[in-house]
N, CA, C and O atoms as a Tripos MOL2 file, in Angstrom:
@<TRIPOS>MOLECULE
protein
  236   235    59     0     0
PROTEIN
NO_CHARGES

@<TRIPOS>ATOM
      1 N           4.3950    8.2080    3.1050 N.3       1 UNK1
      2 CA          4.4730    7.7090    1.6940 C.3       1 UNK1
      3 C           3.3250    8.1130    1.0140 C.2       1 UNK1
      4 O           2.1710    7.8120    1.3180 O.2       1 UNK1
      5 N           3.7760    8.9730   -0.1430 N.am      2 UNK2
      6 CA          3.6450   10.1670   -0.9470 C.3       2 UNK2
      7 C           2.5780    9.7850   -2.2020 C.2       2 UNK2
      8 O           3.0680    8.7920   -2.7400 O.2       2 UNK2
      9 N           1.7150   10.0400   -2.6800 N.am      3 UNK3
     10 CA          0.7480    8.8960   -3.8960 C.3       3 UNK3
     11 C           1.4990    9.1980   -4.9630 C.2       3 UNK3
     12 O           1.3190    8.4750   -5.9440 O.2       3 UNK3
     13 N           2.3090   10.0770   -5.0580 N.am      4 UNK4
     14 CA          2.8970    9.4710   -6.5440 C.3       4 UNK4
     15 C           4.6060    8.4280   -6.0900 C.2       4 UNK4
     16 O           5.4360    8.0780   -6.9290 O.2       4 UNK4
     17 N           4.6640    8.2400   -5.0360 N.am      5 UNK5
     18 CA          5.3970    7.2970   -4.5980 C.3       5 UNK5
     19 C           4.2880    5.3410   -4.5830 C.2       5 UNK5
     20 O           4.3160    4.1890   -5.0160 O.2       5 UNK5
     21 N           3.8170    5.9230   -4.0680 N.am      6 UNK6
     22 CA          3.0970    4.5780   -3.8530 C.3       6 UNK6
     23 C           2.2160    4.3420   -5.8870 C.2       6 UNK6
     24 O           2.0790    3.2630   -6.4640 O.2       6 UNK6
     25 N           1.8760    5.5300   -6.3550 N.am      7 UNK7
     26 CA          1.7600    4.8600   -7.7350 C.3       7 UNK7
     27 C           2.4720    4.2310   -8.2030 C.2       7 UNK7
     28 O           2.0680    3.3870   -9.0020 O.2       7 UNK7
     29 N           3.5640    4.3300   -7.9760 N.am      8 UNK8
     30 CA          5.3320    4.0270   -8.2770 C.3       8 UNK8
     31 C           5.5290    2.4180   -8.3840 C.2       8 UNK8
     32 O           6.1240    1.7390   -9.2200 O.2       8 UNK8
     33 N           4.7360    2.0370   -7.1070 N.am      9 UNK9
     34 CA          5.2640    1.1940   -6.2930 C.3       9 UNK9
     35 C           3.9220    0.0080   -6.8560 C.2       9 UNK9
     36 O           4.0820   -1.2120   -6.8820 O.2       9 UNK9
     37 N           2.4120    0.8550   -7.3390 N.am     10 UNK10
     38 CA          1.7950   -0.4130   -7.7380 C.3      10 UNK10
     39 C           1.9970   -0.5130   -9.0570 C.2      10 UNK10
     40 O           1.9540   -1.6390   -9.5540 O.2      10 UNK10
     41 N           2.2980    0.8280  -10.0250 N.am     11 UNK11
     42 CA          2.5230   -0.1360  -11.2750 C.3      11 UNK11
     43 C           4.1800   -0.7520  -10.6250 C.2      11 UNK11
     44 O           3.8030   -1.9210  -10.5420 O.2      11 UNK11
     45 N           5.2240   -0.7960  -10.2750 N.am     12 UNK12
     46 CA          6.7490   -1.8080  -10.4730 C.3      12 UNK12
     47 C           5.9790   -2.5870  -10.6000 C.2      12 UNK12
     48 O           4.7730   -2.7140  -10.3890 O.2      12 UNK12
     49 N           7.3790   -3.5720  -11.2690 N.am     13 UNK13
     50 CA          7.5360   -5.2580  -11.2990 C.3      13 UNK13
     51 C           8.0680   -6.0350  -10.2800 C.2      13 UNK13
     52 O           8.0580   -7.2470  -10.0600 O.2      13 UNK13
     53 N           8.6270   -4.8840   -9.5920 N.am     14 UNK14
     54 CA          9.6800   -5.3220   -8.4500 C.3      14 UNK14
     55 C           8.8240   -5.7690   -7.6680 C.2      14 UNK14
     56 O           7.6730   -5.5650   -8.0520 O.2      14 UNK14
     57 N           8.9650   -6.5080   -6.3470 N.am     15 UNK15
     58 CA          8.3940   -6.7060   -4.8300 C.3      15 UNK15
     59 C           9.1780   -5.7640   -4.7970 C.2      15 UNK15
     60 O          10.3060   -5.7940   -5.2880 O.2      15 UNK15
     61 N           8.5680   -4.6100   -4.0890 N.am     16 UNK16
     62 CA          8.6390   -3.9320   -2.7900 C.3      16 UNK16
     63 C           7.9910   -3.4450   -1.7930 C.2      16 UNK16
     64 O           7.0120   -2.6990   -1.7880 O.2      16 UNK16
     65 N           8.7170   -4.0040   -0.7490 N.am     17 UNK17
     66 CA          8.1680   -3.7310    1.0960 C.3      17 UNK17
     67 C           7.4600   -2.5780    0.6890 C.2      17 UNK17
     68 O           7.7150   -1.9050   -0.3100 O.2      17 UNK17
     69 N           6.7200   -2.4170    1.3640 N.am     18 UNK18
     70 CA          5.6760   -1.6510    2.7700 C.3      18 UNK18
     71 C           4.6090   -2.4500    3.2280 C.2      18 UNK18
     72 O           3.7730   -3.2890    2.8910 O.2      18 UNK18
     73 N           5.1090   -1.6830    4.2890 N.am     19 UNK19
     74 CA          4.4290   -1.9830    5.9360 C.3      19 UNK19
     75 C           3.4790   -0.9380    5.9390 C.2      19 UNK19
     76 O           3.8020    0.2500    5.9560 O.2      19 UNK19
     77 N           1.8730   -1.5030    5.9180 N.am     20 UNK20
     78 CA          1.1530   -0.6760    7.6510 C.3      20 UNK20
     79 C           0.9480   -0.8670    8.8720 C.2      20 UNK20
     80 O           0.8090   -2.0160    9.2910 O.2      20 UNK20
     81 N           0.8960    0.0180    9.5490 N.am     21 UNK21
     82 CA          1.2980   -0.4930   11.5710 C.3      21 UNK21
     83 C           2.2760   -1.8030   11.8910 C.2      21 UNK21
     84 O           2.1150   -2.7470   12.6650 O.2      21 UNK21
     85 N           3.2220   -1.5110   11.0880 N.am     22 UNK22
     86 CA          4.0380   -3.1500   11.2810 C.3      22 UNK22
     87 C           4.2290   -4.4910   10.4930 C.2      22 UNK22
     88 O           4.9900   -5.4590   10.4580 O.2      22 UNK22
     89 N           2.7670   -3.8490    9.6940 N.am     23 UNK23
     90 CA          2.4150   -5.5680    8.7080 C.3      23 UNK23
     91 C           3.1290   -5.3800    7.1560 C.2      23 UNK23
     92 O           3.6920   -4.3830    6.7040 O.2      23 UNK23
     93 N           2.9770   -6.2340    6.7440 N.am     24 UNK24
     94 CA          4.0170   -6.4240    5.0200 C.3      24 UNK24
     95 C           2.6640   -6.3570    4.1730 C.2      24 UNK24
     96 O           2.1050   -7.4440    4.0320 O.2      24 UNK24
     97 N           1.9670   -5.0870    3.5030 N.am     25 UNK25
     98 CA          1.6030   -4.9870    3.1860 C.3      25 UNK25
     99 C           0.5870   -4.9950    1.3330 C.2      25 UNK25
    100 O           0.1020   -3.8750    1.1730 O.2      25 UNK25
    101 N           0.3700   -5.6200    0.5360 N.am     26 UNK26
    102 CA          0.5940   -4.9850   -1.0700 C.3      26 UNK26
    103 C          -0.0930   -4.0830   -1.2400 C.2      26 UNK26
    104 O          -0.9390   -3.7480   -0.4100 O.2      26 UNK26
    105 N           0.0460   -3.6450   -2.0390 N.am     27 UNK27
    106 CA         -1.0800   -2.0440   -2.4490 C.3      27 UNK27
    107 C          -2.0710   -2.5350   -3.7840 C.2      27 UNK27
    108 O          -1.5810   -2.8420   -4.8710 O.2      27 UNK27
    109 N          -2.9790   -2.5440   -3.6070 N.am     28 UNK28
    110 CA         -3.6070   -3.5860   -4.5300 C.3      28 UNK28
    111 C          -4.4650   -2.8830   -5.6190 C.2      28 UNK28
    112 O          -4.9020   -3.3660   -6.6640 O.2      28 UNK28
    113 N          -4.6200   -1.4340   -5.0470 N.am     29 UNK29
    114 CA         -5.3740    0.3460   -5.5510 C.3      29 UNK29
    115 C          -5.2370    1.5960   -5.2000 C.2      29 UNK29
    116 O          -5.1370    1.9870   -4.0370 O.2      29 UNK29
    117 N          -5.2280    2.1600   -6.0170 N.am     30 UNK30
    118 CA         -4.8880    3.8000   -4.9150 C.3      30 UNK30
    119 C          -6.3170    4.6740   -5.5590 C.2      30 UNK30
    120 O          -6.7380    4.7430   -6.7140 O.2      30 UNK30
    121 N          -6.7440    5.1820   -4.4920 N.am     31 UNK31
    122 CA         -7.3730    6.6350   -4.4930 C.3      31 UNK31
    123 C          -6.7390    7.4940   -4.7000 C.2      31 UNK31
    124 O          -5.7250    7.4190   -4.0060 O.2      31 UNK31
    125 N          -6.7550    8.6760   -5.5470 N.am     32 UNK32
    126 CA         -6.0210    9.8010   -5.6830 C.3      32 UNK32
    127 C          -6.8930   10.9590   -4.3210 C.2      32 UNK32
    128 O          -6.5920   11.5020   -3.2580 O.2      32 UNK32
    129 N          -8.1170   10.8280   -5.2630 N.am     33 UNK33
    130 CA         -8.7900   11.7700   -4.8820 C.3      33 UNK33
    131 C          -8.8250   11.7210   -3.0700 C.2      33 UNK33
    132 O          -8.2160   12.6710   -2.5790 O.2      33 UNK33
    133 N          -9.3440   10.9160   -2.2240 N.am     34 UNK34
    134 CA         -9.5200   10.8990   -1.1660 C.3      34 UNK34
    135 C          -8.0800   10.4830   -0.5200 C.2      34 UNK34
    136 O          -8.1840   10.4840    0.7060 O.2      34 UNK34
    137 N          -6.8850   10.1600   -0.9180 N.am     35 UNK35
    138 CA         -5.0420   10.0610   -0.8360 C.3      35 UNK35
    139 C          -5.1010    9.1350   -0.0970 C.2      35 UNK35
    140 O          -4.5290    9.0260    0.9870 O.2      35 UNK35
    141 N          -6.3910    7.7430   -1.0520 N.am     36 UNK36
    142 CA         -6.4940    6.2470    0.4310 C.3      36 UNK36
    143 C          -5.6690    4.6690   -0.6570 C.2      36 UNK36
    144 O          -5.9200    4.8250   -1.8520 O.2      36 UNK36
    145 N          -5.2510    4.0170   -0.5130 N.am     37 UNK37
    146 CA         -4.6920    3.2460   -1.2790 C.3      37 UNK37
    147 C          -6.0880    1.2880    0.1760 C.2      37 UNK37
    148 O          -6.5030    0.9400    1.2810 O.2      37 UNK37
    149 N          -5.9620    0.9030   -1.5760 N.am     38 UNK38
    150 CA         -6.7060   -0.7600   -1.1830 C.3      38 UNK38
    151 C          -5.2290   -1.7560   -0.7090 C.2      38 UNK38
    152 O          -4.3540   -2.0800   -1.5120 O.2      38 UNK38
    153 N          -5.2340   -2.0180    0.3710 N.am     39 UNK39
    154 CA         -3.7170   -3.0170    0.7400 C.3      39 UNK39
    155 C          -4.8900   -4.1830    0.8920 C.2      39 UNK39
    156 O          -6.1000   -4.2710    1.1010 O.2      39 UNK39
    157 N          -3.2160   -5.3910    0.5410 N.am     40 UNK40
    158 CA         -4.0780   -6.5270    1.6360 C.3      40 UNK40
    159 C          -2.6520   -7.0590    1.8880 C.2      40 UNK40
    160 O          -1.7730   -7.2040    1.0390 O.2      40 UNK40
    161 N          -2.6010   -7.2530    2.8570 N.am     41 UNK41
    162 CA         -1.6050   -7.8520    4.8060 C.3      41 UNK41
    163 C          -0.9110   -9.5200    3.6560 C.2      41 UNK41
    164 O          -1.5050  -10.3030    2.9150 O.2      41 UNK41
    165 N           0.0160   -9.4360    3.9230 N.am     42 UNK42
    166 CA          0.6120  -10.1730    2.9580 C.3      42 UNK42
    167 C           0.6350  -11.6850    4.0890 C.2      42 UNK42
    168 O           0.9240  -12.7170    3.4830 O.2      42 UNK42
    169 N           0.4460  -11.8020    5.1460 N.am     43 UNK43
    170 CA          0.1660  -13.4660    6.4610 C.3      43 UNK43
    171 C          -1.3020  -14.0060    5.7430 C.2      43 UNK43
    172 O          -2.1510  -14.4310    6.5270 O.2      43 UNK43
    173 N          -1.6380  -14.0020    4.2140 N.am     44 UNK44
    174 CA         -2.6210  -14.9820    3.6990 C.3      44 UNK44
    175 C          -3.6760  -14.0520    4.5090 C.2      44 UNK44
    176 O          -4.4710  -14.7330    5.1560 O.2      44 UNK44
    177 N          -3.7960  -13.1620    4.5790 N.am     45 UNK45
    178 CA         -5.1700  -12.5160    5.1080 C.3      45 UNK45
    179 C          -5.1170  -11.8620    4.1580 C.2      45 UNK45
    180 O          -4.3890  -10.8980    3.9210 O.2      45 UNK45
    181 N          -6.6700  -12.8280    2.9290 N.am     46 UNK46
    182 CA         -7.2310  -12.2120    1.8920 C.3      46 UNK46
    183 C          -8.7180  -11.1430    2.2420 C.2      46 UNK46
    184 O          -9.6690  -10.9980    1.4740 O.2      46 UNK46
    185 N          -8.5600  -10.5330    3.5390 N.am     47 UNK47
    186 CA         -9.5920   -9.5410    3.6380 C.3      47 UNK47
    187 C          -8.0020   -7.4220    3.4310 C.2      47 UNK47
    188 O          -6.9150   -7.0310    3.8560 O.2      47 UNK47
    189 N          -9.1760   -6.9480    2.4950 N.am     48 UNK48
    190 CA         -8.6870   -5.7900    1.5120 C.3      48 UNK48
    191 C          -9.2770   -4.4950    2.8170 C.2      48 UNK48
    192 O         -10.3190   -4.6040    3.4650 O.2      48 UNK48
    193 N          -8.1080   -3.1490    2.9350 N.am     49 UNK49
    194 CA         -8.5320   -2.2270    3.8520 C.3      49 UNK49
    195 C          -8.1590   -1.2570    2.7820 C.2      49 UNK49
    196 O          -7.4930   -1.1460    1.7530 O.2      49 UNK49
    197 N          -8.8750   -0.6820    3.5090 N.am     50 UNK50
    198 CA         -8.8380    1.6460    3.1460 C.3      50 UNK50
    199 C          -8.2670    1.9200    3.7940 C.2      50 UNK50
    200 O          -8.7410    1.9860    4.9280 O.2      50 UNK50
    201 N          -6.9020    2.2710    3.6110 N.am     51 UNK51
    202 CA         -5.7180    3.5560    5.1030 C.3      51 UNK51
    203 C          -5.2520    3.8570    4.2700 C.2      51 UNK51
    204 O          -4.7160    3.1920    3.3830 O.2      51 UNK51
    205 N          -5.3840    5.1130    4.4160 N.am     52 UNK52
    206 CA         -4.6400    6.7540    4.6780 C.3      52 UNK52
    207 C          -2.8700    6.4900    3.2410 C.2      52 UNK52
    208 O          -1.7540    6.1990    3.6710 O.2      52 UNK52
    209 N          -2.9970    6.5790    2.5880 N.am     53 UNK53
    210 CA         -1.3420    6.4840    1.6190 C.3      53 UNK53
    211 C          -0.3720    7.0040    2.7740 C.2      53 UNK53
    212 O           0.5810    6.2280    2.8490 O.2      53 UNK53
    213 N          -0.2530    8.3070    3.9390 N.am     54 UNK54
    214 CA          0.8140    8.5750    4.5120 C.3      54 UNK54
    215 C           1.0190    7.7900    5.7490 C.2      54 UNK54
    216 O           1.9710    7.7680    6.5290 O.2      54 UNK54
    217 N           0.0300    7.2280    5.7400 N.am     55 UNK55
    218 CA          0.4540    5.9570    6.9140 C.3      55 UNK55
    219 C           0.9880    4.6510    6.5510 C.2      55 UNK55
    220 O           1.1100    3.7430    7.3740 O.2      55 UNK55
    221 N           1.3120    4.5510    5.3000 N.am     56 UNK56
    222 CA          2.5220    3.6530    4.2810 C.3      56 UNK56
    223 C           3.5930    3.5500    4.8010 C.2      56 UNK56
    224 O           3.9070    4.4170    5.6160 O.2      56 UNK56
    225 N           4.4330    2.5590    4.5370 N.am     57 UNK57
    226 CA          5.9700    3.0720    5.1410 C.3      57 UNK57
    227 C           6.9260    2.0300    3.9400 C.2      57 UNK57
    228 O           7.1730    0.8240    3.9850 O.2      57 UNK57
    229 N           7.3150    3.1080    2.8820 N.am     58 UNK58
    230 CA          8.6270    1.8500    2.0040 C.3      58 UNK58
    231 C           9.5680    1.0400    2.7980 C.2      58 UNK58
    232 O           9.7750    1.6590    3.8420 O.2      58 UNK58
    233 N           9.9840    0.3450    2.7840 N.am     59 UNK59
    234 CA         10.8750   -0.6400    3.9880 C.3      59 UNK59
    235 C          12.0170   -0.3900    3.0070 C.2      59 UNK59
    236 O          13.1350   -0.8540    3.2290 O.2      59 UNK59
@<TRIPOS>BOND
     1     1     2 1
     2     2     3 1
     3     3     4 2
     4     3     5 am
     5     5     6 1
     6     6     7 1
     7     7     8 2
     8     7     9 am
     9     9    10 1
    10    10    11 1
    11    11    12 2
    12    11    13 am
    13    13    14 1
    14    14    15 1
    15    15    16 2
    16    15    17 am
    17    17    18 1
    18    18    19 1
    19    19    20 2
    20    19    21 am
    21    21    22 1
    22    22    23 1
    23    23    24 2
    24    23    25 am
    25    25    26 1
    26    26    27 1
    27    27    28 2
    28    27    29 am
    29    29    30 1
    30    30    31 1
    31    31    32 2
    32    31    33 am
    33    33    34 1
    34    34    35 1
    35    35    36 2
    36    35    37 am
    37    37    38 1
    38    38    39 1
    39    39    40 2
    40    39    41 am
    41    41    42 1
    42    42    43 1
    43    43    44 2
    44    43    45 am
    45    45    46 1
    46    46    47 1
    47    47    48 2
    48    47    49 am
    49    49    50 1
    50    50    51 1
    51    51    52 2
    52    51    53 am
    53    53    54 1
    54    54    55 1
    55    55    56 2
    56    55    57 am
    57    57    58 1
    58    58    59 1
    59    59    60 2
    60    59    61 am
    61    61    62 1
    62    62    63 1
    63    63    64 2
    64    63    65 am
    65    65    66 1
    66    66    67 1
    67    67    68 2
    68    67    69 am
    69    69    70 1
    70    70    71 1
    71    71    72 2
    72    71    73 am
    73    73    74 1
    74    74    75 1
    75    75    76 2
    76    75    77 am
    77    77    78 1
    78    78    79 1
    79    79    80 2
    80    79    81 am
    81    81    82 1
    82    82    83 1
    83    83    84 2
    84    83    85 am
    85    85    86 1
    86    86    87 1
    87    87    88 2
    88    87    89 am
    89    89    90 1
    90    90    91 1
    91    91    92 2
    92    91    93 am
    93    93    94 1
    94    94    95 1
    95    95    96 2
    96    95    97 am
    97    97    98 1
    98    98    99 1
    99    99   100 2
   100    99   101 am
   101   101   102 1
   102   102   103 1
   103   103   104 2
   104   103   105 am
   105   105   106 1
   106   106   107 1
   107   107   108 2
   108   107   109 am
   109   109   110 1
   110   110   111 1
   111   111   112 2
   112   111   113 am
   113   113   114 1
   114   114   115 1
   115   115   116 2
   116   115   117 am
   117   117   118 1
   118   118   119 1
   119   119   120 2
   120   119   121 am
   121   121   122 1
   122   122   123 1
   123   123   124 2
   124   123   125 am
   125   125   126 1
   126   126   127 1
   127   127   128 2
   128   127   129 am
   129   129   130 1
   130   130   131 1
   131   131   132 2
   132   131   133 am
   133   133   134 1
   134   134   135 1
   135   135   136 2
   136   135   137 am
   137   137   138 1
   138   138   139 1
   139   139   140 2
   140   139   141 am
   141   141   142 1
   142   142   143 1
   143   143   144 2
   144   143   145 am
   145   145   146 1
   146   146   147 1
   147   147   148 2
   148   147   149 am
   149   149   150 1
   150   150   151 1
   151   151   152 2
   152   151   153 am
   153   153   154 1
   154   154   155 1
   155   155   156 2
   156   155   157 am
   157   157   158 1
   158   158   159 1
   159   159   160 2
   160   159   161 am
   161   161   162 1
   162   162   163 1
   163   163   164 2
   164   163   165 am
   165   165   166 1
   166   166   167 1
   167   167   168 2
   168   167   169 am
   169   169   170 1
   170   170   171 1
   171   171   172 2
   172   171   173 am
   173   173   174 1
   174   174   175 1
   175   175   176 2
   176   175   177 am
   177   177   178 1
   178   178   179 1
   179   179   180 2
   180   179   181 am
   181   181   182 1
   182   182   183 1
   183   183   184 2
   184   183   185 am
   185   185   186 1
   186   186   187 1
   187   187   188 2
   188   187   189 am
   189   189   190 1
   190   190   191 1
   191   191   192 2
   192   191   193 am
   193   193   194 1
   194   194   195 1
   195   195   196 2
   196   195   197 am
   197   197   198 1
   198   198   199 1
   199   199   200 2
   200   199   201 am
   201   201   202 1
   202   202   203 1
   203   203   204 2
   204   203   205 am
   205   205   206 1
   206   206   207 1
   207   207   208 2
   208   207   209 am
   209   209   210 1
   210   210   211 1
   211   211   212 2
   212   211   213 am
   213   213   214 1
   214   214   215 1
   215   215   216 2
   216   215   217 am
   217   217   218 1
   218   218   219 1
   219   219   220 2
   220   219   221 am
   221   221   222 1
   222   222   223 1
   223   223   224 2
   224   223   225 am
   225   225   226 1
   226   226   227 1
   227   227   228 2
   228   227   229 am
   229   229   230 1
   230   230   231 1
   231   231   232 2
   232   231   233 am
   233   233   234 1
   234   234   235 1
   235   235   236 2
@<TRIPOS>SUBSTRUCTURE
     1 UNK1         2 RESIDUE 1 A UNK
     2 UNK2         6 RESIDUE 1 A UNK
     3 UNK3        10 RESIDUE 1 A UNK
     4 UNK4        14 RESIDUE 1 A UNK
     5 UNK5        18 RESIDUE 1 A UNK
     6 UNK6        22 RESIDUE 1 A UNK
     7 UNK7        26 RESIDUE 1 A UNK
     8 UNK8        30 RESIDUE 1 A UNK
     9 UNK9        34 RESIDUE 1 A UNK
    10 UNK10       38 RESIDUE 1 A UNK
    11 UNK11       42 RESIDUE 1 A UNK
    12 UNK12       46 RESIDUE 1 A UNK
    13 UNK13       50 RESIDUE 1 A UNK
    14 UNK14       54 RESIDUE 1 A UNK
    15 UNK15       58 RESIDUE 1 A UNK
    16 UNK16       62 RESIDUE 1 A UNK
    17 UNK17       66 RESIDUE 1 A UNK
    18 UNK18       70 RESIDUE 1 A UNK
    19 UNK19       74 RESIDUE 1 A UNK
    20 UNK20       78 RESIDUE 1 A UNK
    21 UNK21       82 RESIDUE 1 A UNK
    22 UNK22       86 RESIDUE 1 A UNK
    23 UNK23       90 RESIDUE 1 A UNK
    24 UNK24       94 RESIDUE 1 A UNK
    25 UNK25       98 RESIDUE 1 A UNK
    26 UNK26      102 RESIDUE 1 A UNK
    27 UNK27      106 RESIDUE 1 A UNK
    28 UNK28      110 RESIDUE 1 A UNK
    29 UNK29      114 RESIDUE 1 A UNK
    30 UNK30      118 RESIDUE 1 A UNK
    31 UNK31      122 RESIDUE 1 A UNK
    32 UNK32      126 RESIDUE 1 A UNK
    33 UNK33      130 RESIDUE 1 A UNK
    34 UNK34      134 RESIDUE 1 A UNK
    35 UNK35      138 RESIDUE 1 A UNK
    36 UNK36      142 RESIDUE 1 A UNK
    37 UNK37      146 RESIDUE 1 A UNK
    38 UNK38      150 RESIDUE 1 A UNK
    39 UNK39      154 RESIDUE 1 A UNK
    40 UNK40      158 RESIDUE 1 A UNK
    41 UNK41      162 RESIDUE 1 A UNK
    42 UNK42      166 RESIDUE 1 A UNK
    43 UNK43      170 RESIDUE 1 A UNK
    44 UNK44      174 RESIDUE 1 A UNK
    45 UNK45      178 RESIDUE 1 A UNK
    46 UNK46      182 RESIDUE 1 A UNK
    47 UNK47      186 RESIDUE 1 A UNK
    48 UNK48      190 RESIDUE 1 A UNK
    49 UNK49      194 RESIDUE 1 A UNK
    50 UNK50      198 RESIDUE 1 A UNK
    51 UNK51      202 RESIDUE 1 A UNK
    52 UNK52      206 RESIDUE 1 A UNK
    53 UNK53      210 RESIDUE 1 A UNK
    54 UNK54      214 RESIDUE 1 A UNK
    55 UNK55      218 RESIDUE 1 A UNK
    56 UNK56      222 RESIDUE 1 A UNK
    57 UNK57      226 RESIDUE 1 A UNK
    58 UNK58      230 RESIDUE 1 A UNK
    59 UNK59      234 RESIDUE 1 A UNK
């Protein structure tokens, strides 16, 4: 995924499915200068992760 699309998903009112390493995630925030996103898994795990936006996949 690229930064532009990640921003669109983050700002969308629709529920757009995104995965990271096969797990469904929410994009919580984006750091464009680092090319990273802060994500939370949808499986009720409350931990936030910082990952490369290029590792996110839109389903």
